[in-house]
C-alpha positions in Angstrom: -0.1 -0.2 -0.2 1.6 3.1 -1.1 1.8 5.7 1.6 -0.6 8.0 0.1 -3.4 5.3 0.0 -2.5 4.6 4.0 -5.9 5.9 6.0 -5.2 8.4 8.6 -8.0 6.9 10.9 -9.8 3.9 11.1 -13.4 4.2 9.7 -11.6 4.9 6.5 -9.5 1.6 6.0 -10.9 -0.6 2.5 -9.1 -3.4 1.9 -10.3 -5.6 -0.9 -11.6 -8.3 1.0 -14.9 -6.4 1.6 -18.3 -7.8 2.2 -19.1 -7.2 -1.0 -16.3 -9.1 -2.8 -16.2 -12.7 -3.8 -14.1 -14.4 -1.4 -13.2 -16.4 -3.8 -12.1 -14.3 -6.9 -9.5 -12.4 -4.9 -6.0 -13.2 -4.8 -5.0 -14.8 -1.4 -2.4 -12.1 -0.5 -5.6 -9.5 -0.8 -7.7 -11.2 2.3 -7.5 -8.9 5.1 -10.0 -11.1 7.7 -8.6 -8.5 10.8 -11.3 -6.1 9.0 -14.3 -5.7 10.8 -17.1 -5.0 8.2 -16.5 -9.0 7.6 -18.1 -9.6 10.8 -20.3 -7.0 11.2 -22.2 -8.2 7.3 -21.6 -11.6 8.4 -19.0 -12.0 5.4 -16.1 -13.8 7.5 -17.4 -17.4 7.0 -16.8 -17.2 3.6 -13.6 -16.1 3.8 -12.7 -18.6 6.4 -13.8 -21.4 4.6 -11.7 -20.7 1.6 -8.1 -19.6 3.8 -9.3 -23.3 5.4 -9.4 -25.0 1.8 -6.3 -23.1 0.0 -4.3 -21.4 2.8 -4.9 -22.5 6.3 -1.8 -20.6 7.8 -2.3 -16.6 5.9 -0.3 -14.6 5.9 -1.9 -10.9 5.2 1.4 -7.8 5.4 -0.8 -4.5 4.4 -3.2 -3.1 7.0 -2.2 -0.2 8.6 -3.4 -0.2 11.8 -2.3 -4.1 13.0 0.6 -4.4 10.7 1.7 -7.9 9.3 0.3 -11.1 10.3 -0.7 -14.9 10.3 -4.4 -15.8 9.9 -4.5 -19.6 11.8 -8.2 -21.3 10.6 -8.5 -25.0 10.9 -9.7 -26.2 14.4 -6.5 -28.4 14.5 -3.9 -25.6 14.0 -5.5 -23.3 16.2 -5.6 -25.9 18.8 -1.5 -26.5 18.3 -1.0 -23.0 18.3 -3.3 -22.2 21.9 -1.4 -25.5 23.8 2.4 -24.2 22.7 2.3 -21.3 24.9 6.4 -21.7 24.8 6.5 -21.3 20.9 3.4 -19.0 20.9 3.4 -16.2 23.3 0.5 -14.6 24.6 2.8 -11.5 25.7 2.3 -8.7 24.5 -1.3 -8.8 23.4 -3.7 -11.0 23.3 -5.1 -8.5 20.5 -3.9 -7.1 17.0 -3.3 -4.2 18.5 -0.6 -4.2 21.5 -1.5 -0.9 23.2 -4.4 -0.2 25.0 -3.1 2.9 26.2 -0.6 5.2 23.9 2.7 3.9 24.3 1.7 1.8 27.1 1.6 -1.8 28.0 -1.5 -2.8 29.8 -0.8 -5.9 31.4 -3.2 -9.0 32.3 -3.1 -12.8 32.8 -4.7 -13.5 29.7 -1.6 -11.5 28.3 1.3 -13.5 29.8 2.6 -16.8 29.9 3.5 -18.5 33.1 4.8 -18.0 35.9 3.2 -14.7 35.9 -0.1 -16.2 34.4 -0.8 -18.8 36.8 -0.3 -17.0 39.8 -2.4 -14.0 38.2 -5.2 -16.4 37.1 -4.9 -18.5 40.4 -5.7 -15.3 42.7 -9.1 -14.9 41.2 -10.1 -18.3 40.6 -12.2 -18.5 43.4 -14.8 -15.9 42.3 -16.2 -18.6 39.3 -15.0 -21.9 40.9 -17.8 -24.6 41.3 -18.0 -24.2 44.9 -19.1 -20.5 44.1 -20.9 -21.2 40.8 -23.5 -23.2 43.1 -23.8 -20.5 45.6 -24.6 -18.3 42.5 -27.0 -20.5 41.4 -30.4 -18.8 43.3 -28.8 -15.4 42.6 -28.9 -15.6 38.8 -32.3 -17.7 38.6 -33.8 -14.8 40.5 -32.4 -11.9 38.2 -33.4 -13.9 35.8 -36.8 -14.2 36.3 -36.8 -10.7 38.1 -35.8 -8.8 34.5 -38.1 -11.0 32.3 -40.8 -10.8 34.4 -40.5 -7.0 34.1 -40.8 -6.8 30.2 -43.0 -5.3 27.9 -45.2 -7.7 26.2 -46.8 -7.2 22.5 -44.1 -3.8 22.0 -40.8 -3.7 19.9 -37.7 -3.8 22.3 -34.2 -3.9 22.2 -33.0 -7.8 23.8 -29.8 -6.5 23.6 -30.8 -3.6 26.1 -33.5 -4.7 27.8 -32.5 -8.3 29.0 -28.4 -9.2 27.4 -26.7 -6.4 28.7 -28.9 -6.3 31.8 -28.6 -9.8 33.1 -24.8 -10.0 32.6 -24.1 -6.4 34.3 -25.9 -7.6 37.1 -23.4 -10.6 37.0 -20.7 -9.0 36.8 -21.7 -5.9 39.6 -21.8 -9.2 41.8 -18.8 -10.9 40.8 -16.5 -7.5 41.3 -19.0 -6.7 44.1 -19.3 -3.6 41.9 -21.9 -0.7 43.5 -25.4 -2.1 42.1 -26.2 1.4 40.8 -23.6 2.0 38.8 -23.7 -1.6 37.3 -23.8 0.0 33.3 -20.4 1.7 34.0 -18.6 -1.7 33.6 -20.6 -2.4 30.5 -19.3 1.4 29.5 -15.3 0.5 30.2 -15.2 -2.6 28.9 -17.4 -1.9 25.4 -14.6 1.4 25.5 -11.2 -0.8 26.0 -12.8 -3.1 23.2 -13.8 -0.6 20.7 -12.1 2.2 18.6 -12.7 5.8 19.9 -14.2 6.3 17.0 -17.0 3.6 17.3 -17.3 4.7 20.6 -17.9 8.4 19.5 -15.0 9.1 21.4 -12.0 11.1 20.7 -8.6 9.3 21.8 -8.2 11.8 24.6 -11.7 10.9 25.7 -11.0 7.1 25.2 -7.5 7.3 27.3 -9.6 9.1 29.7 -12.3 7.2 30.6 -10.0 4.1 31.2 -8.2 6.0 33.2 -11.2 6.5 35.3 -11.7 2.6 35.6 -8.4 2.1 36.8 -9.2 5.2 39.3 -11.8 3.6 40.5 -10.8 0.4 40.6 -7.4 1.0 42.6 -9.6 2.4 45.7 -11.6 -0.7 45.9 -8.6 -2.6 45.8 -7.4 -0.5 48.5 -10.7 -0.5 50.5 -10.7 -4.3 50.5 -7.0 -4.8 51.6 -7.6 -6.2 54.7 -6.4 -9.0 57.2 -9.7 -11.1 57.8 -11.1 -10.0 54.0 -12.6 -13.6 52.8 -14.8 -11.7 50.2 -14.9 -14.0 47.1 -14.9 -10.6 44.7 -12.9 -10.7 42.2 -11.3 -7.3 43.9 -10.7 -8.5 47.5 -9.2 -12.0 46.2 -6.7 -10.1 44.0 -6.3 -7.6 46.9 -5.7 -10.0 49.7 -3.8 -12.5 47.8 0.2 -12.5 49.1 1.7 -12.3 45.3 -0.6 -10.0 43.8 -1.5 -7.4 46.7 1.3 -5.3 45.6 -1.0 -4.9 42.2 -1.6 -1.8 40.8 -0.9 0.7 38.0 -1.3 -0.6 34.5 -1.1 -4.4 35.9 -4.1 -3.8 37.9 -6.1 -2.1 35.1 -5.0 -4.3 32.6 -6.7 -7.5 34.7 -10.0 -5.7 35.7 -10.8 -4.9 32.6 -10.2 -8.9 31.2 -12.1 -9.4 33.9 -14.6 -7.4 33.1 -14.5 -7.7 29.3 -14.9 -11.3 30.1 -17.5 -11.6 32.1 -19.3 -9.5 29.5 -19.3 -10.3 26.1 -19.1 -14.0 26.2 -22.2 -14.3 27.7 -24.1 -10.8 26.8 -23.6 -11.7 23.0 -24.6 -15.3 23.2 -27.9 -13.8 24.9 -28.5 -12.2 22.4 -27.3 -14.8 19.2 -29.2 -17.5 21.1 -32.5 -15.7 20.5 -31.6 -15.1 16.7 -30.8 -18.0 16.2 -33.8 -20.0 17.4 -35.9 -16.9 15.5 -33.8 -18.3 12.5 -34.3 -22.0 13.2 -37.7 -22.9 14.3 -37.1 -26.5 14.4 -34.5 -26.3 16.8 -36.6 -24.3 19.0 -39.3 -26.9 18.7 -37.1 -29.3 19.7 -36.0 -27.6 22.8 -39.9 -26.7 23.8 -40.3 -30.6 23.2 -37.5 -31.4 25.6 -36.1 -28.8 28.0 -33.5 -31.4 28.8 -31.8 -30.1 25.6 -31.2 -26.9 26.7 -27.8 -27.4 28.3 -26.8 -28.2 24.5 -28.6 -26.1 22.9 -26.2 -22.8 25.2 -22.7 -24.8 24.2 -24.3 -24.8 20.2 -25.4 -21.0 20.6 -21.8 -20.5 22.2 -20.1 -21.9 19.0 -22.3 -20.7 16.6 -21.7 -16.9 17.9 -18.1 -17.3 18.8 -18.7 -14.1 20.9 -14.9 -13.5 20.7 -13.4 -14.1 17.0 -9.6 -14.5 17.8 -6.7 -14.5 20.1 -3.1 -13.3 19.1 -0.4 -14.9 19.9 4.0 -13.8 19.4 6.0 -15.9 18.1 9.0 -16.6 20.6 11.6 -18.1 18.0 11.9 -18.7 14.0 9.3 -22.0 13.8 8.2 -23.7 10.4 4.3 -24.4 11.4 1.9 -26.4 8.4 4.6 -25.2 6.0 4.8 -21.7 6.3 7.9 -19.9 7.9 6.9 -18.2 11.0 9.5 -15.4 12.5 10.2 -14.9 15.8 8.2 -11.9 16.7 5.3 -12.4 14.4 1.8 -11.4 15.2 -0.2 -15.3 15.0 -3.8 -15.0 15.1 -6.4 -17.7 16.2 -9.2 -17.7 14.6 -12.6 -19.7 16.8 -14.5 -17.9 14.6 -13.3 -20.2 11.7 -11.7 -23.3 14.2 -15.8 -23.4 15.1 -17.0 -24.0 11.4 -13.9 -26.4 10.2 -15.6 -29.0 8.2 -12.8 -31.5 9.1 -13.7 -31.2 12.7 -17.6 -30.5 12.9 -19.9 -32.1 11.2 -22.3 -29.6 9.9 -21.3 -26.5 10.7 -22.8 -23.6 9.1 -25.9 -25.6 10.6 -27.2 -24.5 13.9 -28.0 -27.9 15.6 -29.0 -28.1 19.7 -28.8 -31.9 19.7 -24.9 -32.9 18.5 -23.1 -35.7 19.7 -20.5 -34.1 21.2 -21.8 -30.1 21.6 -19.3 -29.1 23.5 -16.6 -29.9 20.9 -15.8 -26.2 20.3 -12.7 -23.2 20.2 -14.9 -20.8 21.4 -13.5 -20.7 25.2 -9.9 -21.2 24.2 -8.0 -24.1 24.9 -5.2 -25.0 27.3 -3.7 -22.9 30.1 -6.2 -19.8 28.8 -9.4 -21.6 28.6 -12.0 -18.9 29.6 -12.0 -19.0 33.2 -15.4 -18.2 33.8 -17.0 -20.3 31.0 -19.3 -22.3 33.5 -20.8 -19.4 35.0 -21.3 -18.5 31.5 -22.9 -21.4 30.8 -24.9 -21.1 34.1 -26.6 -17.6 32.9 -27.3 -19.1 29.5 -29.3 -22.3 30.8 -31.2 -20.5 33.0 -32.2 -17.8 31.2 -34.0 -20.3 28.6 -35.4 -22.4 31.1 -36.8 -19.4 31.8 -37.7 -18.0 28.6 -39.2 -21.4 28.1 -41.6 -21.5 30.9 -42.6 -17.7 29.8 -42.7 -17.1 26.2 -44.1 -19.5 22.8 -41.5 -17.9 20.9 -39.2 -14.4 20.9 -40.2 -13.0 17.7 -37.5 -11.1 15.9 -37.9 -7.9 14.0 -35.7 -7.5 11.6 -32.2 -8.4 11.2 -29.9 -8.0 14.0 -27.1 -5.0 13.8 -23.9 -6.5 14.4 -20.9 -4.6 15.8 -17.7 -3.4 13.0 -15.3 -5.5 15.1 -13.0 -8.0 14.3 -12.3 -9.3 17.6 -15.6 -9.4 19.7 -18.1 -10.5 17.0 -21.0 -8.7 19.5 -25.0 -8.0 18.0 -25.7 -4.0 19.4 -29.3 -3.8 18.4 -32.0 -7.4 18.4 -35.6 -5.7 17.5 -37.8 -9.1 19.6 -41.6 -8.7 20.5 -42.4 -11.2 23.1 -45.1 -13.6 22.6 -46.5 -14.7 26.0 -47.5 -18.9 26.7 -50.9 -19.3 26.1 
């Protein structure tokens, strides 16, 4: 790309691989999977299908915002990268862009390797342990019932705003023991941290201001909960009172807080929305679920696979390596496309179909694999399971009024708007 053609901001960037182009007629070197509009328009699946067939470890060199990177698109290759942290490091970032703040590396345990990763992950694990989940089960149900019973019937509503955001934000407030009345700040900080400033209607300086506000808020909470005898199981108390993390501060604290907010927000929130859309588009699967509610856990796994709320995780090569016939050099960015792995025909039968009664429903890549497997995956599954149990009790169907409005984003595969009308059971 000649210098005169380099766009000055994120919104002006247009690669040759657009939603309007034919994925099968472009030169392979022109396919840029980091282009968010592919995901917004649902065009990414066909591009990934071509890469899996013709160039499963694919190099793109001309994205002016993220730099050159490799795309790993087959299930088995994604697993090989995800389980080899010695060669494919999580440092300095699991996103294609290195720095969340200008000139600063914001670290977190998901963007770290052992031993730092293991220490910090273990410190917060108690907040989402199986025992803790049994304690949270009744609370999740109570809140789900409250939200669903408060929905207007017979008029259009945005399911994302009224249900998905509300339920996930309530859970985040619990996991952080965050002031309940201020819980929507958690959603805001999550969106600010994962989106380009222009997508949030912010300048770069305003984005920095909001992230520093997040840091200041959680620094105060961290210090306030740092006292002997505090056995609370919220994320901040656990970090503040663990001998190996009690001195965490500054950008390390911000990075881990944002990791836990985004992890608790995006997977559940977008699967809550995606599931409603998938059931609307596949009434036969909804009929199966209504006839056999015992399929709900399987349906939850299928919803998560089909949505794949986080499209990728990035690694950085620590040494030169020949990988599937390609020479990856030390320092190269390597992207594991979970969104592609979850549609890999060689690994998953009929992958483009939404089927809630698969033989191995939890066989998907949406939670990652190995030491970095999603910390809160069981909490996310519990929230979705309870939501669908309560939906089936109340509604004959949830009618979707028009297509979802997806994010212009290659990392978070999220839904901004899903207008629905509720049809209660007769």
